[in-house]
BASE-322667 format. One record per atom (N, C-alpha, C): residue in one letter; x, z, y. Coordinates in steps of 0.2 Angstrom, whole numbers, padded with zeros to 4 digits, always signed. Example, Ala and Ser with C-alpha at 12.3 -4.5 7.8 and 13.67 -1.06 7.14 Angstrom:
BEGIN
A+0066+0039-0028A+0062+0039-0022A+0066+0039-0016S+0064+0035-0011S+0068+0036-0005S+0064+0039+0000
This chain:
BEGIN
X+0248-0276-0108X+0246-0272-0114X+0242-0266-0111X+0237-0264-0115X+0233-0258-0113X+0234-0253-0119X+0236-0247-0118X+0236-0242-0123X+0232-0236-0121X+0228-0233-0126X+0225-0227-0125X+0227-0223-0131X+0230-0217-0129X+0233-0212-0134X+0229-0205-0134X+0225-0204-0139X+0222-0198-0140X+0217-0196-0134X+0214-0201-0132X+0210-0201-0125X+0203-0198-0127X+0201-0193-0123X+0195-0190-0123X+0191-0190-0117X+0185-0190-0116X+0181-0190-0110X+0175-0185-0112X+0174-0180-0108X+0169-0175-0108X+0164-0175-0102X+0158-0174-0103X+0153-0173-0098X+0150-0166-0099X+0153-0161-0095X+0151-0154-0097X+0153-0153-0104X+0149-0150-0108X+0150-0148-0115X+0150-0154-0120X+0147-0160-0117X+0146-0166-0121X+0152-0170-0122X+0154-0172-0128X+0160-0176-0129X+0158-0184-0129X+0159-0188-0124X+0157-0195-0124X+0162-0199-0128X+0168-0198-0127X+0174-0201-0131X+0178-0196-0134X+0180-0197-0140X+0183-0191-0144X+0190-0193-0147X+0195-0192-0143X+0202-0193-0145X+0203-0200-0149X+0202-0205-0145X+0203-0212-0148X+0210-0214-0146X+0212-0218-0151X+0218-0222-0150X+0217-0229-0151X+0219-0233-0146X+0218-0240-0146X+0223-0244-0142X+0226-0250-0145X+0231-0254-0142X+0228-0261-0141X+0228-0264-0135X+0226-0270-0134X+0232-0274-0132X+0234-0279-0136X+0240-0283-0134X+0239-0288-0129X+0244-0290-0125X+0244-0295-0120X+0241-0301-0122X+0236-0304-0119X+0233-0310-0120X+0227-0309-0126X+0226-0303-0128X+0221-0302-0133X+0214-0301-0130X+0209-0303-0134X+0202-0301-0132X+0200-0295-0137X+0199-0289-0135X+0197-0284-0139X+0190-0282-0137X+0186-0283-0142X+0178-0281-0141X+0177-0274-0143X+0174-0270-0139X+0171-0264-0141X+0164-0265-0143X+0162-0263-0149X+0155-0264-0151X+0153-0258-0155X+0146-0257-0154X+0143-0251-0157X+0136-0250-0154X+0132-0245-0156X+0126-0244-0154X+0126-0241-0147X+0120-0240-0143X+0120-0238-0137X+0122-0230-0137X+0126-0228-0132X+0128-0221-0132X+0134-0219-0136X+0138-0224-0139X+0143-0223-0143X+0150-0222-0139X+0150-0223-0133X+0156-0222-0129X+0159-0229-0127X+0156-0235-0128X+0160-0241-0126X+0161-0242-0119X+0156-0241-0115X+0156-0242-0108X+0161-0237-0105X+0160-0231-0107X+0164-0225-0105X+0172-0227-0106X+0173-0229-0112X+0180-0231-0113X+0183-0236-0108X+0178-0241-0107X+0180-0247-0102X+0182-0244-0095X+0177-0240-0093X+0178-0237-0086X+0184-0232-0085X+0186-0229-0091X+0192-0225-0090X+0198-0230-0090X+0198-0236-0092X+0204-0240-0091X+0206-0241-0084X+0200-0243-0080X+0202-0244-0073X+0200-0238-0069X+0199-0232-0072X+0199-0225-0069X+0193-0225-0064X+0187-0229-0066X+0181-0227-0063X+0178-0221-0065X+0180-0219-0071X+0179-0213-0074X+0186-0210-0076X+0188-0204-0074X+0194-0201-0076X+0194-0199-0083X+0199-0199-0087X+0199-0196-0094X+0200-0189-0094X+0197-0185-0098X+0198-0178-0099X+0205-0176-0102X+0207-0179-0107X+0213-0178-0111X+0216-0185-0113X+0222-0184-0115X+0226-0190-0117X+0229-0194-0112X+0231-0200-0114X+0235-0204-0110X+0233-0212-0110X+0232-0215-0104X+0231-0222-0104X+0236-0226-0100X+0239-0230-0104X+0245-0234-0101X+0243-0242-0100X+0245-0244-0094X+0244-0252-0093X+0251-0254-0092X+0253-0259-0096X+0260-0262-0096X+0265-0256-0096X+0264-0251-0100X+0269-0245-0100X+0268-0240-0095X+0264-0241-0090X+0263-0236-0084X+0257-0232-0085X+0257-0226-0084X+0252-0221-0084X+0247-0223-0078X+0241-0224-0080X+0236-0226-0074X+0235-0220-0069X+0236-0214-0071X+0235-0208-0067X+0240-0208-0062X+0246-0211-0063X+0251-0211-0058X+0251-0217-0053X+0246-0221-0054X+0245-0227-0050X+0239-0226-0044X+0240-0229-0039X+0235-0229-0034X+0228-0232-0037X+0223-0228-0037X+0217-0231-0040X+0214-0237-0038X+0214-0238-0031X+0212-0244-0028X+0216-0250-0030X+0223-0249-0030X+0227-0254-0032X+0226-0256-0039X+0225-0251-0043X+0224-0252-0050X+0218-0257-0051X+0213-0255-0048X+0206-0259-0049X+0207-0266-0046X+0211-0267-0040X+0211-0273-0037X+0215-0278-0042X+0219-0275-0046X+0223-0279-0051X+0220-0280-0058X+0214-0278-0058X+0210-0279-0064X+0203-0282-0063X+0201-0288-0066X+0195-0291-0065X+0190-0287-0069X+0184-0286-0065X+0178-0282-0068X+0172-0285-0068X+0168-0286-0073X+0162-0290-0074X+0157-0285-0077X+0151-0285-0074X+0146-0281-0076X+0140-0285-0078X+0135-0282-0081X+0129-0285-0084X+0125-0288-0078X+0124-0285-0072X+0120-0287-0067X+0123-0291-0062X+0129-0293-0063X+0134-0297-0059X+0137-0293-0053X+0133-0289-0050X+0135-0285-0044X+0137-0289-0038X+0134-0295-0038X+0135-0300-0032X+0132-0297-0026X+0135-0298-0020X+0132-0296-0014X+0127-0301-0012X+0120-0299-0011X+0115-0304-0010X+0115-0307-0003X+0118-0304+0002X+0119-0307+0008X+0125-0311+0010X+0129-0312+0004X+0135-0316+0005X+0134-0322+0001X+0138-0327+0003X+0137-0334-0001X+0141-0333-0007X+0141-0338-0011X+0145-0338-0018X+0152-0338-0016X+0154-0342-0011X+0161-0343-0009X+0164-0336-0007X+0160-0332-0003X+0162-0326+0000X+0162-0321-0005X+0158-0321-0010X+0158-0316-0016X+0164-0317-0020X+0166-0323-0021X+0172-0324-0025X+0178-0322-0021X+0178-0323-0015X+0184-0322-0011X+0185-0315-0009X+0181-0310-0011X+0181-0303-0009X+0188-0300-0010X+0190-0300-0017X+0197-0297-0018X+0203-0301-0015X+0203-0307-0015X+0209-0310-0011X+0209-0309-0004X+0203-0308-0001X+0203-0306+0006X+0205-0299+0007X+0203-0294+0002X+0206-0287+0002X+0214-0287+0002X+0216-0292-0002X+0223-0292-0003X+0227-0296+0002X+0223-0299+0007X+0225-0302+0013X+0229-0309+0011X+0226-0312+0007X+0228-0319+0005X+0227-0323+0012X+0231-0329+0013X+0230-0333+0018X+0223-0337+0017X+0220-0339+0022X+0213-0342+0021X+0213-0348+0017X+0218-0353+0018X+0219-0359+0014X+0220-0357+0007X+0224-0352+0005X+0224-0351-0002X+0218-0348-0005X+0214-0344-0001X+0208-0342-0003X+0203-0347-0005X+0202-0352+0000X+0198-0358-0001X+0200-0362-0007X+0206-0363-0008X+0208-0367-0014X+0207-0363-0020X+0207-0356-0020X+0206-0353-0026X+0198-0353-0028X+0194-0352-0023X+0187-0352-0024X+0185-0359-0027X+0188-0365-0024X+0186-0371-0027X+0189-0372-0034X+0195-0369-0035X+0197-0370-0042X+0193-0366-0047X+0191-0360-0045X+0187-0356-0050X+0180-0359-0051X+0177-0361-0046X+0170-0364-0047X+0171-0370-0051X+0176-0374-0051X+0177-0380-0055X+0178-0378-0062X+0182-0373-0063X+0184-0370-0070X+0178-0368-0073X+0173-0365-0069X+0167-0362-0072X+0161-0367-0072X+0163-0373-0071X+0158-0379-0072X+0152-0378-0067X+0154-0376-0061X+0150-0376-0055X+0152-0380-0049X+0149-0385-0047X+0151-0390-0042X+0152-0386-0036X+0158-0386-0033X+0159-0382-0027X+0155-0384-0021X+0154-0391-0021X+0150-0394-0015X+0143-0391-0015X+0140-0391-0021X+0133-0389-0022X+0132-0381-0022X+0137-0377-0024X+0136-0370-0025X+0140-0366-0020X+0145-0368-0017X+0149-0363-0013X+0145-0359-0008X+0141-0363-0004X+0137-0360+0001X+0130-0357-0001X+0129-0357-0007X+0122-0354-0009X+0123-0347-0009X+0117-0343-0009X+0117-0336-0010X+0114-0334-0017X+0116-0328-0019X+0115-0326-0026X+0107-0328-0028X+0103-0326-0024X+0096-0327-0026X+0094-0335-0027X+0098-0339-0025X+0097-0346-0026X+0100-0349-0033X+0103-0344-0036X+0106-0346-0043X+0102-0344-0049X+0103-0348-0054X+0100-0346-0060X+0104-0340-0063X+0101-0336-0068X+0105-0331-0071X+0112-0333-0074X+0112-0338-0077X+0118-0341-0080X+0123-0342-0074X+0121-0346-0069X+0125-0347-0063X+0128-0341-0060X+0123-0336-0059X+0126-0330-0056X+0131-0326-0060X+0130-0326-0067X+0135-0323-0071X+0142-0327-0071X+0141-0333-0070X+0148-0337-0069X+0151-0335-0063X+0147-0335-0057X+0150-0333-0051X+0153-0326-0052X+0150-0321-0056X+0153-0315-0057X+0160-0315-0060X+0160-0319-0065X+0166-0320-0069X+0172-0323-0064X+0170-0328-0060X+0174-0331-0055X+0177-0326-0050X+0173-0321-0048X+0175-0316-0044X+0180-0311-0047X+0179-0310-0053X+0183-0306-0057X+0190-0309-0058X+0190-0316-0058X+0197-0319-0059X+0200-0321-0053X+0197-0320-0047X+0199-0323-0041X+0206-0321-0039X+0208-0315-0040X+0215-0313-0038X+0220-0314-0044X+0218-0318-0049X+0222-0319-0055X+0225-0313-0058X+0220-0308-0060X+0223-0302-0063X+0225-0303-0070X+0229-0299-0072X+0232-0299-0079X+0227-0297-0084X+0222-0292-0082X+0217-0289-0086X+0210-0290-0084X+0206-0291-0089X+0199-0293-0087X+0195-0288-0091X+0191-0284-0088X+0186-0279-0091X+0179-0282-0090X+0175-0282-0096X+0169-0285-0096X+0164-0281-0099X+0159-0278-0095X+0154-0273-0098X+0147-0276-0099X+0146-0278-0105X+0139-0282-0107X+0138-0287-0102X+0142-0292-0101X+0141-0296-0095X+0135-0301-0096X+0134-0303-0103X+0129-0308-0104X+0122-0305-0107X+0122-0298-0107X+0117-0294-0110X+0110-0296-0108X+0109-0297-0101X+0102-0298-0098X+0100-0306-0098X+0104-0310-0101X+0103-0317-0101X+0099-0319-0107X+0095-0325-0107X+0091-0328-0112X+0096-0330-0117X+0094-0332-0124X+0099-0333-0129X+0103-0339-0128X+0099-0345-0125X+0103-0351-0124X+0108-0350-0119X+0107-0347-0113X+0112-0346-0108X+0117-0342-0110X+0116-0337-0114X+0121-0332-0117X+0125-0336-0121X+0123-0340-0126X+0127-0344-0130X+0132-0348-0126X+0129-0352-0121X+0133-0356-0117X+0139-0353-0114X+0137-0347-0111X+0142-0343-0108X+0148-0340-0112X+0146-0339-0118X+0151-0337-0123X+0155-0342-0125X+0153-0348-0125X+0157-0354-0126X+0162-0355-0120X+0159-0354-0114X+0163-0355-0108X+0169-0349-0108X+0167-0343-0110X+0172-0338-0111X+0177-0340-0116X+0176-0343-0121X+0181-0345-0126X+0185-0350-0123X+0182-0355-0120X+0186-0360-0117X+0191-0358-0111X+0188-0353-0107X+0192-0351-0102X+0198-0346-0104X+0197-0342-0110X+0202-0338-0113X+0207-0343-0116X+0206-0348-0119X+0211-0353-0121X+0216-0355-0116X+0213-0356-0110X+0217-0359-0104X+0221-0353-0101X+0218-0347-0100X+0221-0342-0096X+0224-0336-0099X+0222-0335-0106X+0225-0330-0110X+0225-0323-0106X+0220-0321-0104X+0219-0314-0100X+0219-0309-0106X+0222-0303-0104X+0221-0297-0108X+0214-0295-0107X+0209-0295-0112X+0202-0294-0110X+0200-0288-0115X+0196-0283-0112X+0192-0279-0115X+0185-0280-0114X+0181-0281-0119X+0174-0284-0118X+0169-0279-0122X+0164-0277-0119X+0159-0272-0122X+0153-0276-0123X+0150-0275-0130X+0144-0277-0132X+0141-0273-0137X+0134-0273-0138X+0131-0270-0144X+0129-0275-0149X+0131-0282-0148X+0129-0287-0152X+0135-0289-0156X+0134-0288-0163X+0140-0289-0167X+0141-0297-0168X+0136-0301-0167X+0138-0308-0167X+0142-0311-0161X+0140-0308-0156X+0144-0309-0150X+0152-0307-0151X+0152-0301-0153X+0159-0298-0155X+0163-0303-0159X+0160-0305-0165X+0163-0309-0170X+0165-0316-0167X+0161-0318-0162X+0163-0325-0159X+0168-0324-0154X+0169-0319-0150X+0173-0319-0145X+0180-0315-0146X+0180-0311-0151X+0186-0306-0152X+0192-0309-0155X+0198-0307-0153X+0204-0307-0157X+0204-0301-0162X+0202-0295-0159X+0201-0289-0163X+0195-0286-0161X+0192-0282-0165X+0186-0278-0164X+0187-0271-0165X+0185-0267-0160X+0185-0260-0161X+0178-0257-0162X+0176-0255-0168X+0169-0253-0169X+0169-0245-0167X+0164-0243-0163X+0163-0236-0161X+0157-0233-0163X+0157-0227-0165X+0151-0223-0166X+0153-0216-0164X+0148-0213-0161X+0148-0206-0158X+0155-0204-0155X+0157-0209-0151X+0163-0207-0147X+0170-0209-0150X+0170-0211-0157X+0176-0212-0160X+0176-0220-0162X+0182-0222-0163X+0184-0229-0166X+0184-0228-0174X+0179-0231-0177X+0178-0231-0184X+0183-0236-0187X+0184-0242-0184X+0188-0247-0187X+0190-0252-0181X+0197-0253-0181X+0199-0258-0176X+0203-0263-0180X+0200-0270-0180X+0203-0275-0185X+0201-0282-0182X+0203-0287-0186X+0201-0294-0184X+0194-0295-0186X+0191-0299-0183X+0184-0301-0186X+0183-0302-0193X+0188-0306-0196X+0188-0307-0203X+0188-0301-0207X+0193-0297-0205X+0194-0291-0209X+0188-0286-0208X+0185-0286-0203X+0179-0282-0201X+0173-0284-0206X+0173-0291-0207X+0168-0293-0212X+0169-0292-0219X+0176-0294-0221X+0178-0293-0228X+0179-0286-0230X+0181-0282-0226X+0183-0275-0228X+0181-0270-0223X+0174-0269-0222X+0172-0264-0218X+0174-0257-0220X+0176-0253-0215X+0179-0247-0217X+0175-0241-0219X+0168-0242-0217X+0163-0237-0219X+0156-0240-0220X+0152-0236-0222X+0145-0238-0223X+0142-0240-0216X+0144-0237-0210X+0141-0238-0204X+0144-0245-0202X+0150-0247-0203X+0152-0253-0201X+0149-0259-0205X+0148-0257-0212X+0145-0262-0216X+0138-0264-0214X+0134-0258-0212X+0127-0259-0209X+0127-0263-0203X+0132-0262-0199X+0133-0265-0192X+0134-0273-0193X+0138-0275-0197X+0140-0282-0198X+0134-0285-0202X+0130-0281-0206X+0125-0284-0210X+0128-0286-0217X+0124-0283-0222X+0126-0284-0229X+0124-0291-0232X+0118-0294-0230X+0115-0300-0233X+0118-0306-0230X+0121-0307-0224X+0123-0313-0222X+0130-0313-0220X+0134-0309-0223X+0142-0309-0221X+0145-0316-0222X+0143-0319-0228X+0146-0326-0229X+0145-0331-0224X+0139-0331-0221X+0137-0335-0215X+0141-0333-0209X+0142-0326-0208X+0146-0324-0202X+0153-0326-0203X+0156-0326-0209X+0162-0328-0210X+0163-0336-0208X+0158-0339-0210X+0158-0347-0208X+0158-0348-0200X+0155-0343-0197X+0155-0344-0190X+0162-0343-0186X+0167-0340-0190X+0173-0339-0188X+0178-0345-0188X+0176-0350-0192X+0180-0356-0193X+0176-0362-0191X+0180-0367-0189X+0178-0373-0186X+0178-0379-0191X+0174-0384-0189X+0174-0390-0193X+0181-0393-0194X+0185-0392-0188X+0192-0394-0188X+0196-0391-0194X+0194-0385-0196X+0198-0382-0202X+0197-0385-0208X+0191-0388-0210X+0190-0391-0216X+0189-0399-0216X+0189-0402-0211X+0188-0409-0210X+0194-0413-0214X+0192-0419-0216X+0197-0423-0219X+0199-0428-0213X+0205-0427-0210X+0206-0430-0204X+0209-0437-0205X+0207-0442-0201X+0210-0449-0201X+0217-0449-0198X+0221-0454-0200X+0228-0454-0197X+0228-0455-0190X+0223-0459-0187X+0222-0460-0180X+0214-0460-0178X+0213-0457-0172X+0206-0457-0170X+0203-0464-0170X+0196-0465-0171X+0193-0471-0171X+0187-0471-0166X+0186-0477-0164X+0180-0478-0160X+0174-0478-0164X+0169-0474-0163X+0163-0473-0167X+0158-0479-0166X+0154-0480-0171X+0149-0485-0171X+0144-0483-0165X+0141-0487-0161X+0136-0485-0156X+0130-0481-0159X+0129-0476-0156X+0123-0471-0158X+0125-0467-0165X+0131-0467-0167X+0133-0463-0173X+0132-0456-0172X+0129-0453-0177X+0128-0445-0177X+0133-0442-0181X+0134-0436-0180X+0139-0432-0183X+0140-0425-0180X+0146-0422-0182X+0148-0416-0179X+0154-0416-0175X+0155-0410-0171X+0160-0410-0167X+0166-0405-0170X+0172-0407-0168X+0178-0403-0171X+0177-0396-0170X+0174-0394-0164X+0174-0387-0162X+0168-0383-0165X+0163-0387-0168X+0157-0384-0171X+0159-0379-0176X+0156-0373-0177X+0158-0368-0182X+0155-0371-0189X+0158-0369-0194X+0156-0371-0201X+0149-0369-0202X+0147-0363-0199X+0140-0361-0200X+0135-0366-0196X+0137-0368-0190X+0132-0373-0187X+0132-0379-0191X+0138-0381-0193X+0139-0388-0197X+0134-0388-0203X+0135-0382-0207X+0131-0382-0213X+0123-0382-0211X+0121-0378-0206X+0114-0378-0204X+0112-0385-0202X+0116-0389-0198X+0114-0396-0196X+0114-0400-0202X+0118-0400-0207X+0119-0404-0212X+0113-0403-0217X+0111-0396-0218X+0105-0395-0222X+0099-0398-0219X+0098-0397-0212X+0092-0399-0209X+0091-0407-0209X+0097-0410-0208X+0097-0417-0208X+0098-0420-0215X+0099-0416-0220X+0100-0418-0227X+0106-0423-0227X+0111-0421-0224X+0118-0425-0224X+0122-0422-0229X+0126-0426-0233X+0131-0423-0238X+0138-0425-0235X+0138-0430-0231X+0145-0432-0229X+0144-0435-0222X+0147-0432-0217X+0146-0435-0210X+0153-0436-0206X+0153-0440-0201X+0159-0441-0197X+0160-0435-0192X+0166-0434-0190X+0167-0428-0185X+0170-0432-0179X+0168-0429-0173X+0171-0432-0167X+0174-0427-0163X+0179-0429-0159X+0183-0424-0154X+0179-0424-0147X+0182-0420-0143X+0179-0419-0136X+0179-0426-0132X+0183-0431-0134X+0183-0437-0130X+0178-0442-0133X+0174-0440-0139X+0169-0444-0142X+0172-0449-0147X+0179-0448-0149X+0182-0452-0154X+0180-0449-0161X+0180-0453-0166X+0179-0451-0173X+0186-0450-0176X+0186-0443-0178X+0193-0441-0180X+0193-0439-0187X+0188-0439-0191X+0188-0438-0198X+0181-0437-0201X+0180-0434-0207X+0174-0433-0210X+0174-0426-0213X+0168-0424-0215X+0167-0417-0218X+0161-0418-0223X+0162-0414-0229X+0156-0414-0233X+0153-0407-0234X+0147-0407-0235X+0143-0401-0236X+0146-0397-0242X+0148-0400-0247X+0151-0397-0253X+0157-0393-0251X+0161-0396-0247X+0167-0392-0246X+0166-0386-0241X+0161-0387-0237X+0159-0381-0233X+0157-0375-0237X+0152-0377-0242X+0149-0372-0246X+0155-0369-0250X+0159-0373-0253X+0165-0370-0258X+0170-0366-0254X+0172-0369-0248X+0178-0366-0245X+0177-0362-0238X+0170-0363-0236X+0169-0361-0229X+0170-0353-0228X+0168-0349-0233X+0169-0342-0232X+0175-0339-0236
C-alpha cells in the first residue's frame, strides 16, 4: 500500500503539488491523469524519493519513505519511463539483469529470471536476449523496459508515461500486455498518463489532477458517470461518455454463454470474449452483424451476443 498524506512539493516559490492525499491499495493500478504540468510526474517521483517532498508524509506499507535508505527504496520499486532508459551498450539480457545484479543474485537465478520475463512479455529469449536496444523496435524496447522494472520482483511498479512516444497500434498492444501482466502479477502500480482513454483502460482507480491538486479519485466508471467538476467532465468528454463506458466492459459480460464450449465451423467469424463492448459494437456495425458467435482464447465458441443487447445494456 502507498499512502500520501497532505503531501506538498515546492520548487522555490512555485507549488507543483499542493497538499494531496492519496491511497493506493495493494494490487491496485492507480492512474494519475491530467494536463501537462499538473503535478503527475512530480507525485510519482516523490514516491520513490527521486524528488523529496516539501511537506506531508509518504508511507509505503506503513513505513515513512524518509526513514528508508533511498537506494534500497528504489531497488524495491520497479520504475518505467517514456524513453525506456535502456543502456545502449548493454544487451537486452544485461539491461534486464541490472537490478538483480545490484542485489547480488546468483548468476543462475538471474539467467532464469531474464528468460522468464522475456517470455512473459512475448519476446523470444533466444532471438532477443543478446540484441542491443538499437536493434529493437519501439514496442520491443518498451517491453524490455517493463521487464527490467519487474526483474527483482518488486511489490510496487511506477510507470511515467511509458507508452507516450509509441505509435497508436503499438501503444494499444502494450496496454493489452499491461492488463494481461497485471492479471497475473497483481503489482501495486502507479501509472502516469495525459491520455484519459489509456487511464480508463488500465486503471482500478483514477486520480484526476489539475494545478497540483487531486480533483477526483474514483473508479473509471464513477469518473465517467459522476465527474466531480467541470474540469473532470471536460477531460473525460461530454459527447462520447456512453462509448467510453462500453470500453470498460467486455463481451463476456453480456454474452449468452453455452453450457459447454463448442468447436466452431471452419472460417467462422465472430468476437472474442475479451473484446470490449465498444470494440464489439464497432465491428458489428461495420460488418452489419446483428447476432454473432463469441470465442475464447483457445478458439472455442463459447456463446453468442446481439447488437441490440449491447446498445440496450452496454452503458
